[in-house]
MARGUMAR-743292 format. One record per residue (C-alpha): x, y, z; residue number from 1; residue in three letters. Coordinates in steps of 0.02 Angstrom, whole numbers, plus 50000, padded with zeros to 5 digits. Each point is the difference from the previous one (the first is absolute). Layout:
# residues N
+-------+-------+-------+-----+-----+
|     X |     Y |     Z |   n | res |
+-------+-------+-------+-----+-----+
|     X |     Y |     Z | NUM | ALA |
...
+-------+-------+-------+-----+-----+
This chain:
# residues 348
+-------+-------+-------+-----+-----+
|     X |     Y |     Z |   n | res |
+-------+-------+-------+-----+-----+
| 50562 | 49863 | 50439 |   1 | MET |
| 49944 | 49903 | 49858 |   2 | GLY |
| 49838 | 50010 | 49896 |   3 | SER |
| 49884 | 50132 | 50089 |   4 | LEU |
| 49832 | 49964 | 50057 |   5 | ASN |
| 49875 | 50115 | 49956 |   6 | PHE |
| 49805 | 50062 | 50084 |   7 | ALA |
| 49893 | 50094 | 49892 |   8 | LEU |
| 49874 | 50122 | 50071 |   9 | VAL |
| 49872 | 50043 | 49886 |  10 | GLY |
| 49951 | 49897 | 49861 |  11 | CYS |
| 49910 | 50131 | 49866 |  12 | GLY |
| 50066 | 50040 | 49818 |  13 | ARG |
| 50176 | 50065 | 50065 |  14 | ILE |
| 50012 | 49846 | 50140 |  15 | GLY |
| 49986 | 49878 | 49850 |  16 | GLU |
| 50137 | 50104 | 49915 |  17 | ARG |
| 50123 | 49974 | 50132 |  18 | HIS |
| 49942 | 49826 | 50044 |  19 | ALA |
| 50054 | 49960 | 49828 |  20 | GLU |
| 50179 | 50070 | 50026 |  21 | HIS |
| 50026 | 49943 | 50161 |  22 | ILE |
| 49971 | 49850 | 49933 |  23 | SER |
| 50150 | 50000 | 49875 |  24 | LYS |
| 50115 | 50071 | 50148 |  25 | ASN |
| 49956 | 49904 | 50154 |  26 | GLY |
| 49853 | 49894 | 50076 |  27 | CYS |
| 49844 | 50082 | 50023 |  28 | LEU |
| 49945 | 49915 | 50184 |  29 | LYS |
| 49853 | 50096 | 50040 |  30 | ALA |
| 49870 | 50106 | 49938 |  31 | VAL |
| 49858 | 50125 | 50094 |  32 | CYS |
| 49855 | 50075 | 49947 |  33 | ASP |
| 49832 | 50049 | 50097 |  34 | THR |
| 49920 | 49916 | 49847 |  35 | ASP |
| 50016 | 49830 | 50023 |  36 | SER |
| 49955 | 49956 | 49829 |  37 | SER |
| 50156 | 50109 | 49928 |  38 | LYS |
| 50117 | 49926 | 50130 |  39 | ALA |
| 49938 | 49823 | 49967 |  40 | ASP |
| 50023 | 50014 | 49823 |  41 | GLN |
| 50170 | 50083 | 50011 |  42 | LEU |
| 50058 | 49867 | 50123 |  43 | ALA |
| 49943 | 49856 | 49896 |  44 | GLN |
| 50095 | 50070 | 49839 |  45 | GLN |
| 50173 | 50026 | 50084 |  46 | TYR |
| 49973 | 49830 | 50128 |  47 | SER |
| 50005 | 50131 | 50146 |  48 | SER |
| 49888 | 50021 | 50158 |  49 | THR |
| 49857 | 50118 | 50006 |  50 | ALA |
| 49956 | 50107 | 50133 |  51 | TYR |
| 49857 | 50126 | 50031 |  52 | THR |
| 50079 | 50097 | 50159 |  53 | SER |
| 50183 | 50066 | 49986 |  54 | ILE |
| 50024 | 49965 | 50185 |  55 | ASP |
| 49990 | 49806 | 49963 |  56 | GLU |
| 50106 | 50031 | 49837 |  57 | LEU |
| 50144 | 50088 | 50110 |  58 | LEU |
| 50006 | 49837 | 50126 |  59 | LYS |
| 50106 | 49903 | 49869 |  60 | ASP |
| 50165 | 50021 | 50038 |  61 | SER |
| 50079 | 49939 | 49855 |  62 | GLU |
| 49945 | 50146 | 49889 |  63 | ILE |
| 50132 | 50134 | 49965 |  64 | ASP |
| 49939 | 50125 | 49905 |  65 | VAL |
| 49812 | 50054 | 50013 |  66 | VAL |
| 49931 | 50107 | 49826 |  67 | SER |
| 49876 | 50122 | 50045 |  68 | ILE |
| 49875 | 50011 | 49854 |  69 | CYS |
| 49840 | 50073 | 50093 |  70 | THR |
| 49919 | 50161 | 49978 |  71 | PRO |
| 50106 | 50152 | 50020 |  72 | ASN |
| 49923 | 50041 | 50179 |  73 | GLY |
| 50038 | 49840 | 50078 |  74 | LEU |
| 50201 | 49998 | 49946 |  75 | HIS |
| 50053 | 50088 | 50169 |  76 | THR |
| 49893 | 49863 | 50094 |  77 | GLU |
| 50057 | 49843 | 49913 |  78 | HIS |
| 50169 | 50051 | 49977 |  79 | SER |
| 50018 | 50035 | 50196 |  80 | ILE |
| 49930 | 49838 | 50045 |  81 | LEU |
| 50140 | 49923 | 49894 |  82 | ALA |
| 50135 | 50094 | 50056 |  83 | PHE |
| 49938 | 49946 | 50183 |  84 | ARG |
| 49990 | 49808 | 49955 |  85 | ALA |
| 50177 | 50006 | 49936 |  86 | GLY |
| 49985 | 50014 | 49816 |  87 | PHE |
| 50074 | 50112 | 49859 |  88 | HIS |
| 49869 | 50085 | 49905 |  89 | VAL |
| 49965 | 50055 | 49821 |  90 | LEU |
| 49875 | 50133 | 49982 |  91 | CYS |
| 49894 | 50053 | 49857 |  92 | GLU |
| 50002 | 50177 | 49947 |  93 | LYS |
| 49940 | 50118 | 50079 |  94 | PRO |
| 50098 | 49949 | 50155 |  95 | MET |
| 49868 | 50099 | 50089 |  96 | ALA |
| 49876 | 50137 | 49989 |  97 | ILE |
| 50058 | 50105 | 50154 |  98 | LYS |
| 50171 | 50068 | 50026 |  99 | VAL |
| 50004 | 49944 | 50188 | 100 | VAL |
| 49955 | 49821 | 49952 | 101 | ASP |
| 50174 | 49985 | 49880 | 102 | CYS |
| 50087 | 50043 | 50169 | 103 | GLY |
| 49918 | 49876 | 50084 | 104 | ARG |
| 50031 | 49860 | 49877 | 105 | MET |
| 50174 | 50049 | 50003 | 106 | ILE |
| 50030 | 50021 | 50200 | 107 | ASN |
| 49912 | 49813 | 49995 | 108 | GLU |
| 50129 | 49935 | 49882 | 109 | ALA |
| 50140 | 50067 | 50088 | 110 | GLU |
| 49957 | 49922 | 50166 | 111 | LYS |
| 49944 | 49831 | 49916 | 112 | ALA |
| 50175 | 50014 | 49901 | 113 | ASN |
| 49909 | 49965 | 49842 | 114 | LYS |
| 50016 | 50062 | 49821 | 115 | ARG |
| 49852 | 50122 | 49935 | 116 | LEU |
| 49997 | 49984 | 49827 | 117 | PHE |
| 49875 | 50109 | 49894 | 118 | ILE |
| 49942 | 49947 | 49825 | 119 | VAL |
| 50044 | 50134 | 49859 | 120 | LYS |
| 50020 | 49889 | 49841 | 121 | GLN |
| 49999 | 50148 | 49904 | 122 | ASN |
| 50172 | 50041 | 50037 | 123 | ARG |
| 50051 | 49819 | 49910 | 124 | PHE |
| 49928 | 50081 | 49832 | 125 | ASN |
| 50150 | 49998 | 49884 | 126 | PRO |
| 49975 | 50170 | 49937 | 127 | PRO |
| 49960 | 50081 | 50168 | 128 | VAL |
| 50168 | 49894 | 50080 | 129 | ALA |
| 50092 | 50064 | 49848 | 130 | ALA |
| 49935 | 50192 | 50036 | 131 | LEU |
| 50057 | 49965 | 50182 | 132 | LYS |
| 50167 | 49936 | 49958 | 133 | LYS |
| 50036 | 50158 | 49876 | 134 | ALA |
| 49957 | 50123 | 50150 | 135 | ILE |
| 50087 | 49915 | 50127 | 136 | ASP |
| 50150 | 50004 | 49877 | 137 | GLU |
| 49999 | 50175 | 49959 | 138 | GLY |
| 49965 | 49979 | 49829 | 139 | LYS |
| 49849 | 50127 | 49986 | 140 | LEU |
| 50112 | 50126 | 50115 | 141 | GLY |
| 49887 | 50102 | 50137 | 142 | LYS |
| 49819 | 49960 | 49999 | 143 | ILE |
| 49901 | 50142 | 49987 | 144 | LEU |
| 49826 | 49940 | 49975 | 145 | SER |
| 49882 | 49848 | 49963 | 146 | ALA |
| 49804 | 49980 | 49937 | 147 | GLN |
| 49901 | 49838 | 50055 | 148 | VAL |
| 49840 | 49961 | 49899 | 149 | ASN |
| 49892 | 49878 | 50052 | 150 | CYS |
| 49844 | 49966 | 49893 | 151 | PHE |
| 49895 | 49852 | 50034 | 152 | TRP |
| 49825 | 49936 | 50008 | 153 | ASN |
| 49925 | 49912 | 50149 | 154 | ARG |
| 49816 | 49985 | 49964 | 155 | ASN |
| 49852 | 49964 | 50120 | 156 | PHE |
| 50008 | 49818 | 49982 | 157 | ASP |
| 50181 | 50010 | 50087 | 158 | TYR |
| 49940 | 50087 | 50140 | 159 | TYR |
| 49825 | 49939 | 50004 | 160 | ASN |
| 50085 | 49801 | 50001 | 161 | ASN |
| 50086 | 50046 | 50152 | 162 | SER |
| 49951 | 50007 | 50180 | 163 | ASP |
| 50151 | 50114 | 50043 | 164 | TRP |
| 50073 | 50103 | 49834 | 165 | LYS |
| 49946 | 50171 | 50000 | 166 | GLY |
| 49964 | 50001 | 50209 | 167 | THR |
| 50113 | 50148 | 50075 | 168 | ARG |
| 50005 | 49877 | 50152 | 169 | GLU |
| 50083 | 49849 | 49914 | 170 | LEU |
| 50051 | 50049 | 49818 | 171 | ASP |
| 50044 | 50184 | 50056 | 172 | GLY |
| 50011 | 50090 | 49849 | 173 | GLY |
| 50035 | 49974 | 49790 | 174 | THR |
| 50177 | 50062 | 50053 | 175 | LEU |
| 50028 | 49841 | 50120 | 176 | PHE |
| 49911 | 49859 | 49898 | 177 | THR |
| 50027 | 50079 | 49807 | 178 | GLN |
| 50173 | 50108 | 49995 | 179 | PHE |
| 50112 | 49967 | 50145 | 180 | SER |
| 50125 | 49923 | 49897 | 181 | HIS |
| 50012 | 50152 | 49915 | 182 | PHE |
| 50027 | 50102 | 50164 | 183 | ILE |
| 50125 | 49887 | 50027 | 184 | ASP |
| 50109 | 50012 | 49836 | 185 | LEU |
| 49989 | 50186 | 50025 | 186 | ILE |
| 50082 | 49980 | 50177 | 187 | TYR |
| 50113 | 49869 | 49944 | 188 | TRP |
| 50076 | 50105 | 49833 | 189 | MET |
| 49977 | 50186 | 50084 | 190 | LEU |
| 50012 | 49973 | 50182 | 191 | GLY |
| 49886 | 50077 | 50149 | 192 | ASP |
| 49860 | 50114 | 49983 | 193 | VAL |
| 50002 | 50164 | 50083 | 194 | LYS |
| 49833 | 50061 | 49952 | 195 | LYS |
| 49869 | 49968 | 49897 | 196 | VAL |
| 49838 | 50101 | 49919 | 197 | TYR |
| 49845 | 49904 | 49962 | 198 | ALA |
| 49824 | 49993 | 49921 | 199 | ALA |
| 49898 | 49835 | 50005 | 200 | THR |
| 49820 | 49975 | 49954 | 201 | GLY |
| 49880 | 49851 | 49978 | 202 | ASN |
| 49920 | 50027 | 49845 | 203 | PHE |
| 49930 | 49852 | 49933 | 204 | ALA |
| 49987 | 49882 | 50137 | 205 | HIS |
| 49894 | 50115 | 50120 | 206 | LEU |
| 49888 | 49863 | 50054 | 207 | ASP |
| 50131 | 49856 | 49999 | 208 | THR |
| 50162 | 50056 | 50086 | 209 | ILE |
| 50029 | 50089 | 50159 | 210 | GLU |
| 50152 | 50117 | 49932 | 211 | PHE |
| 50067 | 50069 | 49842 | 212 | GLU |
| 50020 | 49930 | 49818 | 213 | ASP |
| 50091 | 50138 | 49942 | 214 | THR |
| 50169 | 50105 | 50059 | 215 | GLY |
| 50117 | 50119 | 49959 | 216 | ALA |
| 50165 | 50022 | 50099 | 217 | VAL |
| 50154 | 50105 | 49997 | 218 | ILE |
| 50141 | 49940 | 50115 | 219 | LEU |
| 50146 | 50099 | 50065 | 220 | GLU |
| 50142 | 49899 | 50031 | 221 | PHE |
| 50142 | 50014 | 50133 | 222 | PHE |
| 50130 | 49990 | 49860 | 223 | SER |
| 49897 | 50167 | 49902 | 224 | GLY |
| 49931 | 49910 | 49878 | 225 | ALA |
| 49815 | 50021 | 49955 | 226 | ILE |
| 49893 | 49863 | 49950 | 227 | GLY |
| 49814 | 49993 | 49924 | 228 | SER |
| 49884 | 49845 | 50029 | 229 | PHE |
| 49839 | 49973 | 49913 | 230 | SER |
| 49885 | 49868 | 50023 | 231 | TYR |
| 49834 | 49929 | 49963 | 232 | THR |
| 49895 | 49831 | 49986 | 233 | VAL |
| 49873 | 50074 | 49889 | 234 | ASN |
| 50094 | 49962 | 49829 | 235 | SER |
| 49864 | 49941 | 49895 | 236 | TYR |
| 49968 | 49804 | 49994 | 237 | ASN |
| 50170 | 49973 | 50027 | 238 | LYS |
| 50188 | 50049 | 50073 | 239 | ASN |
| 50085 | 50125 | 49881 | 240 | MET |
| 50173 | 50039 | 50064 | 241 | GLU |
| 50103 | 49983 | 50160 | 242 | GLY |
| 50171 | 50098 | 49986 | 243 | SER |
| 50150 | 50088 | 50081 | 244 | ILE |
| 50092 | 50141 | 49911 | 245 | THR |
| 50148 | 50042 | 50082 | 246 | VAL |
| 50103 | 50171 | 49938 | 247 | PHE |
| 50183 | 50028 | 50036 | 248 | GLY |
| 50134 | 50109 | 49975 | 249 | GLU |
| 50079 | 49876 | 49859 | 250 | LYS |
| 49848 | 49889 | 49960 | 251 | GLY |
| 49806 | 49976 | 49995 | 252 | THR |
| 49928 | 49818 | 50017 | 253 | VAL |
| 49828 | 49952 | 49985 | 254 | LYS |
| 49937 | 49845 | 50056 | 255 | VAL |
| 49821 | 49948 | 49949 | 256 | GLY |
| 49865 | 49892 | 49919 | 257 | GLY |
| 49858 | 49931 | 50102 | 258 | GLN |
| 50096 | 49965 | 50145 | 259 | TYR |
| 50184 | 50059 | 49991 | 260 | LEU |
| 50051 | 49847 | 49882 | 261 | ASN |
| 50062 | 50106 | 49858 | 262 | GLU |
| 50151 | 50128 | 49966 | 263 | LEU |
| 49904 | 50127 | 49897 | 264 | GLU |
| 50135 | 50141 | 49986 | 265 | TYR |
| 50186 | 50030 | 50041 | 266 | GLN |
| 50119 | 50126 | 49954 | 267 | ASN |
| 50154 | 49998 | 50130 | 268 | ILE |
| 50165 | 50101 | 49957 | 269 | GLU |
| 50128 | 49844 | 49969 | 270 | GLY |
| 49898 | 49848 | 50029 | 271 | PHE |
| 49855 | 49899 | 49955 | 272 | GLU |
| 49893 | 49880 | 50102 | 273 | ILE |
| 50013 | 49828 | 49880 | 274 | THR |
| 49981 | 49819 | 50010 | 275 | ASN |
| 49861 | 50002 | 50112 | 276 | LEU |
| 49912 | 49827 | 50041 | 277 | PRO |
| 49815 | 49963 | 49968 | 278 | LYS |
| 49908 | 50037 | 50131 | 279 | GLY |
| 49861 | 49899 | 50083 | 280 | ASN |
| 49820 | 50024 | 49960 | 281 | SER |
| 49869 | 50101 | 50111 | 282 | ALA |
| 49904 | 49932 | 50140 | 283 | ASN |
| 49833 | 49941 | 49908 | 284 | ASP |
| 49854 | 50009 | 50114 | 285 | TYR |
| 49869 | 49949 | 49852 | 286 | GLY |
| 49895 | 50188 | 49979 | 287 | HIS |
| 50168 | 50106 | 50028 | 288 | TYR |
| 50189 | 49960 | 50013 | 289 | GLN |
| 50117 | 50063 | 50162 | 290 | GLY |
| 50197 | 50049 | 49988 | 291 | SER |
| 50116 | 49883 | 49923 | 292 | MET |
| 50025 | 49825 | 50082 | 293 | SER |
| 50168 | 49979 | 50081 | 294 | ASN |
| 49942 | 49925 | 50169 | 295 | HIS |
| 50130 | 49865 | 49939 | 296 | GLY |
| 50146 | 50127 | 50032 | 297 | GLU |
| 49928 | 50047 | 50152 | 298 | VAL |
| 49988 | 49825 | 50064 | 299 | TYR |
| 50185 | 49973 | 49930 | 300 | GLU |
| 50050 | 50141 | 50099 | 301 | ASN |
| 49922 | 49937 | 50161 | 302 | VAL |
| 50087 | 49830 | 49994 | 303 | VAL |
| 50169 | 50095 | 49953 | 304 | ASP |
| 49989 | 50103 | 50148 | 305 | VAL |
| 49951 | 49865 | 50120 | 306 | LEU |
| 50108 | 49852 | 49940 | 307 | THR |
| 50155 | 50096 | 49918 | 308 | ASN |
| 50014 | 50162 | 50084 | 309 | LYS |
| 49949 | 50095 | 49859 | 310 | GLY |
| 49949 | 50173 | 49994 | 311 | VAL |
| 49808 | 50061 | 50022 | 312 | ILE |
| 49914 | 50061 | 49840 | 313 | ALA |
| 49870 | 50093 | 50115 | 314 | THR |
| 49999 | 50031 | 50196 | 315 | ASN |
| 49885 | 50056 | 50122 | 316 | GLY |
| 50072 | 50181 | 49991 | 317 | PHE |
| 49961 | 50020 | 49811 | 318 | GLU |
| 49827 | 49944 | 50032 | 319 | GLY |
| 49969 | 50127 | 50137 | 320 | LEU |
| 50072 | 50130 | 49883 | 321 | LYS |
| 49858 | 49956 | 49851 | 322 | THR |
| 49855 | 50014 | 50150 | 323 | VAL |
| 50095 | 50156 | 50063 | 324 | GLU |
| 49986 | 50097 | 49829 | 325 | ILE |
| 49836 | 49923 | 49965 | 326 | ILE |
| 49927 | 50080 | 50168 | 327 | ASP |
| 50105 | 50169 | 49971 | 328 | LYS |
| 49894 | 49999 | 49830 | 329 | ILE |
| 49843 | 49943 | 50090 | 330 | TYR |
| 50005 | 50133 | 50128 | 331 | THR |
| 50027 | 50144 | 49877 | 332 | TYR |
| 49862 | 49950 | 49895 | 333 | ALA |
| 49865 | 49985 | 50154 | 334 | ARG |
| 50040 | 50169 | 50036 | 335 | ALA |
| 49940 | 50045 | 49836 | 336 | GLN |
| 49808 | 50028 | 49954 | 337 | LYS |
| 49923 | 50014 | 49817 | 338 | VAL |
| 49827 | 50029 | 49928 | 339 | THR |
| 49923 | 49866 | 49892 | 340 | HIS |
| 49830 | 49984 | 49931 | 341 | ASN |
| 49970 | 50150 | 50115 | 342 | GLY |
| 50044 | 49906 | 50161 | 343 | VAL |
| 50165 | 50044 | 50126 | 344 | GLU |
| 50085 | 49847 | 50047 | 345 | TYR |
| 50167 | 49962 | 50053 | 346 | SER |
| 50100 | 49931 | 49870 | 347 | LEU |
| 50035 | 49820 | 50088 | 348 | THR |
+-------+-------+-------+-----+-----+
């Protein structure tokens, strides 16, 4: 297989990011968006064909991989259509917003004998990759616990300028859109989650979003380790921190910064993480920033897997596990009730 031909479904801001990296790793043959102006603009920029219907796009037999960059709640539908048309799929996070839909996507990929790639670009952050390697090599000994903090800002304009963000049907929740990468990383490093305890609330976005803007979570892992996960989009005016701290029998490491871009602390018996390469900047969306921009590494992995028999960086099973853990958190939290300003309501 020579250079891969890609199709892009969803021409919003993250779609534009994908288009940039597709052009560096293959050929962007077609783009699709229900907003014809967005599709036309991106198609013109990359000399590709514009569609407003995914069904029409999927009739193109020259496509190898379809990149899904549509709203969260549409990932399953669009991925399954692509598999049934005979193409590999790269799906943006979160893989889906329902566990059952993740299973459907995996089954369709198997039936079509095609690969399902999930975007988890924070795994490529240099300090994150170094911490994972140290854990896998036993440098920290048995992992005892972990702490994750995600303190970001998402203001009213962020939600009000979108026709799907903040909605339960297409967004799903703050853990899906803002912080699924952090859930993925704690699973990647500590393994599967046995049980959760959670409290969440909407304190500053009551008239803006249909779910929580803040949460506090305790996680029990099958390994015996425990974890805490605190998150909010109410950090005043700007993002403050995205961090993960891992405590092992032989070492403690904290990866922090605004978006997991800095090795903030390490104390490991007989070992030191050194010579970290400089990471990429964050995805810059104007009034706010997202995670570190590692989509180039994601596409390099897709090409490596499909042309050189490389090892997939994040597969459908791992994408499902992220959604499964988020589902456990929301299921627990929704069973709780609080009184806020004299009114009793479900936390999510």
